[in-house]
C-alpha positions as CSV (number, residue, x, y, z in Angstrom):
1,M,-15.4,2.0,-1.2
2,L,-14.9,2.3,2.6
3,G,-14.3,6.0,2.2
4,W,-17.6,6.3,0.4
5,L,-19.4,4.2,3.1
6,F,-17.9,5.8,6.2
7,L,-16.5,9.2,5.2
8,K,-19.2,10.1,2.7
9,E,-16.6,10.7,0.0
10,T,-17.8,10.9,-3.5
11,F,-17.3,8.0,-5.8
12,P,-17.7,9.4,-9.3
13,P,-17.5,7.2,-12.4
14,K,-14.0,8.5,-13.1
15,R,-12.8,7.1,-9.7
16,I,-14.6,3.8,-10.2
17,A,-12.9,3.5,-13.6
18,A,-9.5,4.4,-12.0
19,V,-9.9,1.8,-9.3
20,L,-10.9,-0.9,-11.8
21,M,-8.0,0.0,-14.1
22,T,-5.4,-0.1,-11.3
23,F,-6.9,-3.4,-9.9
24,L,-6.6,-5.0,-13.4
25,G,-3.1,-3.5,-13.9
26,C,-1.9,-4.8,-10.6
27,A,-3.3,-8.3,-11.4
28,L,-1.4,-8.2,-14.7
29,V,1.8,-7.0,-13.1
30,A,1.6,-9.7,-10.4
31,N,1.1,-12.2,-13.3
32,V,-2.0,-13.8,-11.7
33,F,-3.4,-14.8,-15.1
34,A,-0.2,-16.8,-16.1
35,A,-0.6,-20.5,-16.6
36,S,2.1,-21.1,-14.0
37,S,0.2,-19.0,-11.4
38,T,-1.8,-20.8,-8.8
39,I,-4.3,-19.3,-6.4
40,T,-4.8,-20.9,-3.0
41,V,-7.5,-20.1,-0.5
42,R,-4.9,-19.2,2.1
43,G,-3.2,-16.8,-0.4
44,L,-6.5,-15.3,-1.4
45,L,-7.5,-14.7,2.3
46,L,-4.1,-13.2,3.1
47,G,-4.3,-10.9,0.2
48,L,-7.8,-9.8,1.0
49,G,-6.9,-9.4,4.7
50,A,-3.9,-7.2,3.7
51,A,-6.2,-5.1,1.5
52,L,-8.8,-4.7,4.3
53,G,-6.0,-3.8,6.8
54,Y,-4.6,-1.2,4.3
55,A,-8.1,0.3,3.7
56,V,-8.8,0.6,7.4
57,F,-5.3,2.2,7.9
58,N,-6.2,4.6,5.2
59,L,-9.5,5.7,6.7
60,L,-8.2,5.9,10.3
61,S,-5.2,7.9,9.1
62,Y,-7.4,10.3,7.1
63,R,-9.7,10.8,10.1
64,S,-6.8,11.4,12.5
65,L,-4.4,13.6,10.4
66,G,-6.2,16.9,11.1
67,R,-5.5,16.5,14.9
68,T,-2.5,14.1,15.1
69,P,1.0,14.7,13.8
70,R,2.3,12.2,11.3
71,L,5.2,11.3,13.5
72,T,2.8,10.4,16.3
73,M,0.7,8.3,13.9
74,M,3.9,6.5,12.8
75,A,4.7,5.7,16.4
76,Y,1.3,4.1,16.9
77,T,1.6,2.3,13.6
78,F,5.0,0.9,14.5
79,A,3.9,-0.1,18.0
80,I,0.7,-1.9,16.8
81,S,2.6,-3.6,14.1
82,A,5.4,-4.7,16.5
83,V,2.8,-6.2,18.9
84,A,1.0,-8.0,16.0
85,I,4.2,-9.4,14.5
86,G,5.4,-10.4,18.0
87,A,2.1,-12.3,18.6
88,V,2.3,-14.1,15.3
89,S,6.0,-15.0,15.9
90,A,5.2,-16.3,19.3
91,F,2.3,-18.3,17.9
92,R,4.5,-19.8,15.2
93,G,7.4,-20.4,17.6
94,T,9.9,-18.2,15.8
95,L,10.1,-15.4,18.4
96,A,13.0,-17.1,20.2
97,E,15.1,-16.7,17.0
98,V,15.2,-12.9,17.2
99,P,17.9,-12.7,19.9
100,L,20.2,-14.9,17.7
101,W,20.2,-12.4,14.8
102,G,23.6,-11.1,13.8
103,W,24.5,-7.5,13.0
104,Q,23.8,-8.0,9.3
105,T,20.2,-9.0,10.0
106,W,19.7,-6.1,12.5
107,G,21.3,-3.7,9.9
108,S,18.9,-5.0,7.2
109,V,15.9,-4.6,9.6
110,A,17.1,-1.0,10.4
111,L,17.3,-0.1,6.7
112,L,13.9,-1.7,6.0
113,V,12.4,0.3,8.9
114,A,14.1,3.6,7.9
115,V,13.5,3.8,4.2
116,P,10.7,1.6,2.7
117,T,8.7,1.8,5.9
118,F,9.2,5.0,7.8
119,A,9.9,7.3,4.9
120,A,7.3,5.8,2.6
121,V,4.5,5.9,5.2
122,M,5.4,9.4,6.2
123,L,5.1,10.5,2.6
124,Y,1.9,8.4,2.2
125,L,0.3,10.1,5.2
126,G,1.2,13.4,3.7
127,G,-0.6,12.3,0.5
128,I,-3.7,11.3,2.5
129,A,-3.8,14.7,4.2
130,R,-3.5,16.5,0.9
131,M,-5.7,14.4,-1.4
132,G,-8.0,12.2,0.8
133,A,-8.0,8.5,1.6
134,A,-9.6,7.3,-1.6
135,Q,-7.4,9.3,-4.0
136,A,-4.2,8.4,-2.1
137,A,-5.1,4.7,-2.2
138,V,-5.5,4.9,-6.0
139,V,-2.2,6.8,-6.4
140,S,-0.4,4.3,-4.1
141,T,-1.1,1.5,-6.5
142,L,2.0,2.8,-8.4
143,E,3.9,0.9,-5.7
144,L,3.5,-2.5,-7.4
145,P,4.7,-1.6,-10.9
146,F,7.6,0.4,-9.4
147,A,8.6,-2.6,-7.2
148,V,8.4,-5.0,-10.2
149,V,10.5,-2.7,-12.4
150,F,13.0,-2.2,-9.6
151,A,13.3,-6.0,-9.1
152,V,13.9,-6.4,-12.9
153,L,16.6,-3.7,-12.8
154,A,18.2,-5.0,-9.6
155,F,18.2,-8.7,-10.0
156,A,19.4,-10.5,-13.1
157,N,17.0,-13.5,-12.8
158,E,13.9,-11.2,-12.9
159,A,12.2,-10.3,-16.2
160,L,9.0,-8.6,-17.2
161,D,6.8,-10.2,-19.8
162,P,4.7,-8.1,-22.2
163,W,1.5,-8.6,-20.1
164,Q,3.3,-7.3,-17.0
165,M,4.5,-4.2,-18.9
166,F,1.0,-3.7,-20.2
167,G,-0.3,-4.0,-16.6
168,A,2.1,-1.4,-15.4
169,A,0.9,0.9,-18.1
170,I,-2.7,0.3,-17.1
171,V,-1.9,1.2,-13.5
172,L,-0.2,4.4,-14.6
173,G,-3.2,5.2,-16.8
174,G,-5.6,4.6,-13.8
175,V,-3.6,6.9,-11.6
176,V,-3.5,9.6,-14.2
177,M,-7.3,9.2,-14.7
178,A,-7.9,9.5,-10.9
179,E,-5.8,12.7,-10.7
180,W,-6.7,14.4,-14.0
181,G,-8.7,17.5,-13.3
182,S,-8.7,17.1,-9.5
183,P,-8.2,20.5,-7.8
184,T,-5.2,20.6,-5.5
185,G,-6.0,20.9,-1.8
186,E,-9.7,20.0,-2.3
187,V,-9.7,17.8,0.9
188,D,-7.4,19.8,3.2
189,G,-10.3,21.0,5.2
190,V,-12.0,17.6,5.4
191,A,-8.9,16.0,7.0
192,A,-9.6,17.8,10.2
193,V,-13.1,16.1,10.5
């Protein structure tokens, strides 16, 4: 919706349906409709804040990709994130714990930065450059079902119920719907705007 408002991207019925499908599918995968699920105001605000931050990142990335290399954008992203996390940690009083971390913690942080953060965001920025902010956002909703399926495969105490599997199928269907019939490279020239 922000792409439609600020970038004048089209928002055809097919894209609206894909967004609604992926939203519903993600809600099912996250099991928000389960009887044991609780929704708190804090959790709702954090989720909406994360979504807004993600959308703003999408739009700013899309606007900058034509003139800024992805590696430079990652440097800015990491720097801004580090300052924000440092500020939150200082506010919460947990910043002093960082120097006490052992090599296992630093190794885990290094792996988290290298693979699911750096590699994933570099690939995502490439997707934004090739298909546009709105289309990349819809395709990126595949992250949730893949994360849940990976957790089920990696950890013995995780399990998917039928509704969660149905939600994952809905997300896949929404992504296919968003991509079906879209010409490749249709936004390459727009990224330079």
